[in-house]
C-alpha positions as CSV (number, residue, x, y, z in Angstrom):
1,M,-22.0,12.5,-33.9
2,I,-20.9,13.5,-30.7
3,T,-19.4,11.3,-28.0
4,I,-19.8,12.1,-24.3
5,K,-16.9,11.0,-22.1
6,E,-17.5,9.5,-19.0
7,P,-15.6,12.0,-16.1
8,A,-12.8,10.4,-15.3
9,K,-12.6,8.4,-12.1
10,K,-10.9,9.7,-9.0
11,S,-7.9,8.2,-7.5
12,M,-8.1,6.7,-4.1
13,Y,-5.5,9.5,-3.4
14,E,-8.2,12.4,-4.4
15,N,-10.5,10.3,-2.9
16,V,-8.5,10.9,0.5
17,M,-7.5,14.5,0.3
18,E,-11.3,15.5,-0.3
19,Q,-12.3,13.4,3.0
20,F,-9.3,15.0,4.5
21,N,-10.2,18.7,3.7
22,K,-13.8,18.2,4.0
23,T,-12.9,17.3,8.2
24,A,-10.6,20.0,8.4
25,D,-13.2,22.4,7.4
26,I,-15.6,21.0,10.1
27,I,-13.3,21.1,13.0
28,N,-11.6,24.2,11.8
29,L,-8.0,22.2,11.9
30,N,-5.2,24.6,13.1
31,P,-3.8,25.9,9.3
32,D,-0.7,24.3,10.2
33,I,-1.0,21.5,11.3
34,R,-3.1,20.9,8.3
35,K,-0.3,21.9,5.9
36,I,1.5,18.7,7.7
37,L,-0.9,16.0,7.6
38,S,-1.8,16.7,3.5
39,I,1.4,16.1,2.9
40,T,3.6,12.9,3.3
41,N,7.1,12.2,5.3
42,N,8.6,10.4,3.0
43,E,8.0,8.4,0.2
44,I,10.4,5.6,-1.2
45,I,10.5,3.8,-4.6
46,I,13.0,1.0,-5.1
47,H,13.9,-0.6,-7.9
48,F,15.8,-3.9,-6.9
49,P,17.1,-6.8,-9.5
50,V,16.0,-10.6,-8.6
51,K,17.1,-13.9,-10.5
52,M,14.4,-15.9,-11.3
53,D,14.0,-19.8,-11.4
54,N,15.3,-19.9,-15.1
55,G,18.4,-18.1,-14.0
56,K,17.2,-14.5,-15.9
57,V,17.0,-11.2,-14.1
58,E,14.2,-9.1,-13.5
59,I,13.7,-5.9,-12.1
60,F,11.1,-4.9,-10.0
61,T,9.4,-1.7,-8.5
62,G,8.7,-1.7,-4.4
63,Y,7.3,1.3,-2.3
64,R,7.0,2.6,1.0
65,V,5.3,5.5,1.8
66,Q,5.4,6.9,5.4
67,H,2.8,10.1,6.1
68,N,3.0,10.6,9.4
69,N,4.7,9.4,12.8
70,A,3.2,12.2,15.5
71,L,1.4,9.3,17.8
72,G,4.1,6.5,17.5
73,P,5.8,4.4,14.7
74,Y,4.8,4.3,10.9
75,K,2.3,1.3,10.8
76,G,0.8,-0.6,7.7
77,G,0.4,-3.3,5.2
78,L,2.5,-4.2,2.2
79,R,0.5,-5.2,-0.9
80,F,1.6,-7.2,-4.0
81,H,-0.2,-6.4,-7.1
82,P,0.2,-5.0,-10.6
83,T,-1.6,-1.5,-10.2
84,M,0.7,-0.9,-7.2
85,D,1.8,2.8,-7.4
86,V,3.6,5.9,-5.3
87,D,-0.1,7.4,-5.5
88,D,-2.0,4.5,-4.0
89,A,0.9,3.8,-1.1
90,K,0.0,7.5,-0.2
91,A,-3.3,7.4,0.1
92,L,-3.0,3.9,1.5
93,A,-0.4,5.4,4.2
94,M,-2.8,8.2,5.1
95,W,-5.7,5.9,5.7
96,M,-3.4,4.4,8.2
97,T,-2.7,7.4,9.9
98,W,-6.4,8.3,10.6
99,K,-7.1,4.3,11.3
100,T,-4.2,4.2,14.2
101,S,-5.5,7.1,15.6
102,L,-8.9,6.6,15.8
103,A,-8.1,2.8,17.3
104,G,-6.3,5.2,20.2
105,L,-2.8,3.1,19.3
106,P,0.3,4.3,19.3
107,Y,0.9,4.4,15.7
108,G,1.7,6.4,12.7
109,G,0.5,5.9,9.0
110,A,2.7,3.8,6.3
111,K,1.6,1.9,3.1
112,G,4.0,-0.1,0.9
113,G,4.2,-2.6,-1.3
114,I,5.7,-4.3,-4.7
115,Q,4.1,-3.7,-8.2
116,I,4.0,-7.6,-9.5
117,D,1.2,-10.1,-9.7
118,P,1.9,-13.2,-7.6
119,R,0.1,-15.7,-9.8
120,N,3.2,-15.2,-12.4
121,Y,5.8,-16.3,-9.6
122,S,6.7,-19.4,-8.2
123,L,7.0,-19.9,-4.4
124,S,10.7,-19.4,-4.5
125,E,10.6,-16.4,-7.0
126,L,8.3,-15.0,-4.4
127,E,10.8,-15.4,-1.2
128,R,14.0,-14.2,-3.1
129,I,11.5,-11.1,-4.2
130,T,10.4,-10.4,-0.9
131,R,13.4,-10.9,0.8
132,R,15.6,-8.6,-1.9
133,F,13.3,-5.8,-1.4
134,T,13.3,-6.1,2.4
135,Y,17.2,-6.1,2.0
136,A,17.0,-2.7,-0.6
137,L,13.9,-0.9,2.3
138,G,17.0,-1.2,4.6
139,E,17.0,0.6,7.9
140,N,13.9,2.6,6.1
141,I,11.6,0.2,8.2
142,G,12.7,-1.2,12.0
143,P,10.7,-2.5,14.9
144,E,10.2,1.4,16.7
145,L,10.6,3.1,13.3
146,D,8.0,1.7,11.0
147,I,6.5,-1.9,11.1
148,P,5.0,-3.9,8.1
149,A,2.4,-5.8,8.0
150,P,0.2,-8.2,5.2
151,D,-1.9,-6.5,2.8
152,V,-3.6,-7.6,-0.3
153,N,-1.6,-10.9,-1.8
154,T,0.5,-11.0,1.0
155,N,0.6,-13.2,4.0
156,E,2.1,-14.7,7.3
157,Q,4.4,-16.6,4.7
158,T,5.5,-12.9,3.6
159,M,6.1,-11.1,6.9
160,A,8.4,-14.3,8.6
161,W,10.4,-13.8,5.2
162,I,10.9,-10.6,6.2
163,A,11.5,-10.7,10.0
164,D,14.3,-13.3,8.9
165,T,15.9,-10.8,6.2
166,Y,15.7,-7.7,8.7
167,M,16.9,-9.8,11.7
168,S,20.2,-11.5,9.6
169,T,21.3,-8.2,9.2
170,K,21.8,-7.2,12.6
171,S,24.4,-8.5,15.1
172,P,23.7,-11.8,16.8
173,S,23.0,-10.4,19.9
174,E,20.4,-7.9,18.4
175,R,18.5,-10.2,16.3
176,S,15.9,-11.5,18.8
177,N,15.2,-7.8,19.7
178,N,13.9,-7.4,16.5
179,K,11.2,-9.7,15.5
180,H,8.6,-7.0,15.6
181,V,10.0,-5.3,12.6
182,V,6.5,-6.7,11.3
183,T,3.6,-8.0,12.5
184,G,1.1,-10.6,10.8
185,K,3.4,-13.7,11.4
186,P,2.9,-17.2,11.9
187,V,2.3,-18.1,15.4
188,G,5.4,-20.2,15.3
189,S,7.5,-17.4,14.6
190,G,6.5,-14.7,17.0
191,G,2.9,-13.9,15.8
192,L,-0.1,-13.6,17.2
193,E,-2.4,-15.6,18.1
194,G,-6.0,-14.5,16.1
195,R,-3.7,-12.2,14.0
196,D,-5.2,-14.2,10.9
197,R,-9.1,-13.4,11.5
198,A,-8.8,-9.9,13.5
199,T,-9.7,-8.1,10.3
200,G,-12.7,-10.3,9.7
201,F,-13.4,-10.0,13.3
202,G,-13.4,-6.5,13.4
203,V,-16.0,-6.2,10.0
204,Y,-18.3,-8.8,12.2
205,L,-18.1,-6.8,15.6
206,T,-18.8,-3.7,14.0
207,L,-21.8,-4.7,11.8
208,K,-23.0,-6.5,15.3
209,L,-22.5,-3.3,17.2
210,F,-24.4,-1.7,14.8
211,F,-27.9,-3.7,14.4
212,E,-27.6,-4.3,18.3
213,N,-27.8,-0.5,18.7
214,K,-31.0,-0.7,16.5
215,K,-32.1,-3.7,18.5
216,E,-31.9,-6.1,15.5
217,S,-30.2,-9.6,15.5
218,L,-27.3,-10.8,12.8
219,S,-29.8,-13.9,12.5
220,G,-31.4,-14.2,9.2
221,K,-29.9,-10.9,7.7
222,K,-28.7,-11.4,4.1
223,F,-25.4,-10.2,2.8
224,I,-22.6,-10.0,-0.3
225,V,-19.3,-10.0,0.3
226,Q,-16.7,-8.8,-2.5
227,G,-13.2,-10.6,-2.2
228,F,-13.2,-13.9,-0.6
229,G,-9.6,-13.4,0.8
230,N,-8.4,-13.5,4.6
231,V,-11.0,-10.6,5.0
232,G,-14.0,-11.9,3.0
233,Y,-13.6,-15.6,4.5
234,W,-13.4,-14.8,8.2
235,V,-16.1,-12.2,8.2
236,S,-18.3,-14.2,6.2
237,Y,-17.5,-17.1,9.1
238,F,-18.4,-15.2,12.0
239,L,-21.4,-13.8,10.6
240,E,-22.9,-17.5,9.7
241,Q,-22.1,-18.4,13.1
242,E,-24.7,-15.8,14.2
243,G,-27.0,-17.0,11.7
244,A,-26.6,-14.4,8.7
245,L,-27.2,-15.6,5.4
246,L,-23.9,-15.3,2.5
247,L,-26.1,-14.8,-0.6
248,A,-23.4,-13.9,-3.3
249,V,-19.4,-13.7,-3.6
250,Q,-17.4,-12.1,-6.3
251,D,-13.7,-12.0,-6.8
252,A,-11.4,-11.2,-9.7
253,H,-12.8,-14.7,-11.2
254,A,-16.2,-15.2,-10.8
255,T,-19.5,-13.8,-9.3
256,I,-21.4,-15.9,-7.9
257,I,-25.1,-16.3,-6.1
258,N,-27.2,-18.9,-4.5
259,D,-30.9,-17.9,-3.1
260,E,-30.6,-20.3,-0.7
261,G,-27.5,-19.4,1.3
262,I,-23.7,-20.1,0.5
263,S,-21.5,-22.1,3.0
264,V,-18.8,-20.5,4.2
265,H,-16.9,-23.7,5.0
266,D,-17.4,-25.6,1.5
267,L,-16.3,-22.4,-0.7
268,Y,-13.4,-21.9,1.5
269,E,-12.4,-26.0,0.9
270,H,-12.9,-25.3,-2.9
271,S,-11.2,-21.7,-3.2
272,K,-8.1,-22.7,-0.9
273,P,-6.4,-25.0,-3.7
274,R,-7.7,-22.7,-6.4
275,K,-4.9,-19.7,-5.1
276,G,-8.1,-18.1,-3.5
277,S,-10.5,-18.6,-6.8
278,I,-14.2,-19.1,-6.1
279,Q,-14.8,-19.6,-9.9
280,G,-16.4,-23.4,-10.4
281,F,-17.7,-23.7,-7.2
282,S,-21.2,-26.2,-7.4
283,G,-22.8,-24.8,-4.5
284,A,-23.6,-21.8,-6.1
285,K,-24.2,-20.5,-9.9
286,E,-22.6,-17.6,-11.6
287,M,-24.2,-14.2,-12.2
288,D,-23.2,-11.3,-14.1
289,P,-20.3,-9.3,-12.0
290,K,-22.4,-5.7,-13.2
291,D,-25.4,-6.9,-11.3
292,F,-23.4,-8.0,-8.0
293,F,-23.5,-4.6,-5.9
294,G,-27.5,-4.1,-7.2
295,L,-28.5,-7.5,-5.2
296,D,-31.3,-7.4,-2.8
297,C,-29.7,-7.8,0.6
298,D,-29.6,-6.2,3.8
299,F,-25.5,-5.1,4.0
300,I,-22.8,-5.3,1.8
301,I,-19.5,-6.3,2.6
302,P,-16.7,-5.0,-0.2
303,A,-13.5,-6.8,1.0
304,A,-11.2,-6.6,-1.8
305,L,-9.4,-3.2,-3.6
306,G,-10.2,0.4,-3.6
307,N,-12.7,2.7,-5.6
308,Q,-15.3,-0.3,-6.3
309,I,-18.7,1.4,-5.0
310,T,-18.6,4.6,-7.7
311,G,-20.8,7.1,-9.1
312,A,-21.5,4.3,-11.6
313,N,-22.8,1.9,-9.5
314,A,-23.9,3.8,-6.1
315,Y,-27.5,4.2,-7.4
316,D,-28.1,0.5,-8.0
317,I,-27.1,-0.4,-4.3
318,K,-30.4,-1.5,-2.2
319,A,-28.7,-3.0,0.8
320,K,-28.9,0.0,3.8
321,V,-25.4,-0.3,5.1
322,I,-21.9,-0.6,3.7
323,A,-19.4,-2.2,6.0
324,E,-16.2,-1.2,4.7
325,G,-13.8,-4.5,4.9
326,A,-11.3,-3.1,2.4
327,N,-9.4,0.4,2.2
328,G,-10.8,3.0,0.3
329,P,-13.5,0.7,-1.3
330,T,-16.2,3.9,-1.9
331,D,-15.4,6.7,-3.4
332,N,-16.8,9.9,-2.9
333,E,-19.1,10.6,-5.6
334,G,-20.4,6.9,-4.6
335,E,-20.6,7.6,-0.9
336,R,-22.2,10.7,-1.8
337,I,-25.2,9.3,-3.7
338,L,-25.5,6.3,-1.0
339,L,-26.0,8.9,1.8
340,E,-28.6,10.7,-0.2
341,N,-30.2,7.3,-0.5
342,G,-30.2,6.7,3.1
343,V,-27.5,4.3,3.5
344,T,-25.1,3.9,5.8
345,I,-21.3,3.2,5.7
346,I,-19.2,1.9,8.1
347,P,-16.0,3.5,7.4
348,D,-13.0,1.6,6.9
349,I,-10.7,3.3,9.5
350,L,-12.9,2.1,11.8
351,C,-14.5,-1.3,10.2
352,N,-11.6,-3.1,9.2
353,S,-9.3,-1.3,12.4
354,G,-9.2,-5.2,14.0
355,G,-6.5,-6.0,11.9
356,V,-3.8,-3.6,13.2
357,I,-5.2,-3.5,16.8
358,G,-4.3,-7.5,16.4
359,S,-1.1,-6.5,15.0
360,Y,-0.5,-4.1,17.7
361,F,-1.1,-6.7,20.4
362,E,1.1,-8.9,18.4
363,W,4.1,-6.0,18.2
364,L,3.5,-5.8,22.3
365,Q,3.7,-9.7,22.8
366,N,7.2,-9.6,21.0
367,R,8.2,-6.4,22.5
368,N,7.4,-7.8,26.0
369,G,8.1,-11.4,25.4
370,E,5.1,-13.0,26.2
371,L,2.5,-15.4,24.5
372,W,-1.2,-14.9,25.4
373,P,-3.8,-17.6,24.4
374,L,-6.5,-17.0,21.6
375,D,-9.3,-15.9,23.8
376,E,-7.6,-13.8,25.3
377,V,-6.2,-12.1,22.4
378,M,-10.0,-11.8,20.8
379,A,-11.1,-10.6,24.4
380,K,-8.5,-8.0,24.2
381,I,-9.1,-6.8,20.4
382,E,-12.9,-6.7,20.8
383,K,-12.5,-4.4,24.2
384,K,-10.7,-2.1,22.1
385,L,-12.5,-2.2,18.9
386,T,-16.2,-1.9,21.0
387,E,-14.4,1.6,22.6
388,S,-13.8,3.0,19.0
389,Y,-17.1,2.0,17.8
390,K,-18.5,3.6,20.6
391,K,-16.9,6.7,20.3
392,V,-17.6,6.8,16.7
393,Q,-21.5,6.4,17.2
394,N,-21.8,9.1,19.7
395,T,-20.0,11.2,17.4
396,V,-22.7,10.8,14.8
397,N,-25.5,11.0,17.4
398,T,-24.4,14.2,18.7
399,S,-22.8,16.1,15.6
400,H,-25.4,14.7,13.3
401,V,-22.8,13.9,10.6
402,D,-22.4,10.6,8.5
403,W,-20.1,7.7,10.0
404,R,-16.9,8.4,8.1
405,T,-16.6,12.1,9.0
406,A,-17.5,11.2,12.5
407,A,-14.3,8.8,12.5
408,Y,-12.4,11.6,10.9
409,I,-13.1,14.4,13.7
410,L,-11.9,11.8,16.0
411,A,-9.2,10.3,14.5
412,I,-7.7,13.7,13.3
413,S,-8.3,15.9,16.7
414,R,-6.2,13.5,18.4
415,I,-3.6,13.8,15.9
416,E,-3.9,17.8,16.0
417,T,-3.9,17.5,20.4
418,A,-0.7,15.7,20.0
419,Y,0.9,19.1,17.9
420,V,-0.5,21.6,19.8
421,Q,1.4,19.6,23.0
422,R,4.3,19.0,21.5
423,G,4.9,22.1,19.5
424,I,6.9,21.8,16.1
425,F,10.9,21.3,16.0
426,P,12.6,23.8,16.1
């Protein structure tokens, strides 16, 4: 009997390089600039020891990849995940370069994290791991060099530890000038009102603008969400306020469905004391995870990890819109199938850019010594994101390309302009 092997799934890095090369061909990108943008500037791998609660020492591996800083300091999240490796960091850093460029921000792209499952460690252990990693990164991060932010399994508490550790390495007179070394901090420690909901709000806003352009309302629309962390919760919250119906949710622990709709508030209250797990929620029944993406709904929000919609499950999708809350949730083979089937994909570098836009305003607030109220912050994020959305939509209409290609054309062209104007040293 002959066994036919399935083709190996492409890594996120292979996907992002394919996307980049496709766009570079379309816009006839300057070959020298193409060489520069196809590689990362710096790849930092750190092995560091931390003493555990039981007195024993464990060695951890941390990463920080800095892709490009032609437009400004590096910017990008830190994730704590067992699958974190340098290739994932490279892909995510490159996406951050495109995302910040598309949003019109004065930033480049970076990404990093620690190869760790945070559920296996106590809060005090996570604090020591985070602080030791920050200390090991040393001068590789900084408020005018590289500004981390929260990502998968990191939050405002993680950022507060990083800021405090980094500031402690400076002389007393310089400490307060370094508060903006990270964004996504707690409000009481220099954080921005509304930063917690900025990414989810951005996903909601792009969907609202998309349907408004089609002369449709979000009210009555059915949607499903993969991942019910910060992004999944907040986008569901805002959509529910508009009258949309949350049909099903999937996370690492369970896949749940309720044809009458799932209460966002009740699910959040259930998951909060369970480290975010939706398992055992009484307001919905469990279903086979394999059938999740094939559910009959209006749109899907993948808000978990990368490479979730692939050639293996894209044919099952009945929804006509995918709004990418996560980074790289759709691989290139899955995207090809979806586009052939008339599905619109609102790409991650536009759809989830509310987070980095919020981070920019936090950075500015710290830099200028100001404090902005929530309504002012949300208005600033909405204005910036709406501008980006309209530019992408206009490029889709005039260039007759899909949404991801349109977003890439705008993002990469802006960086190309910067290099052309500035030249290459020496």
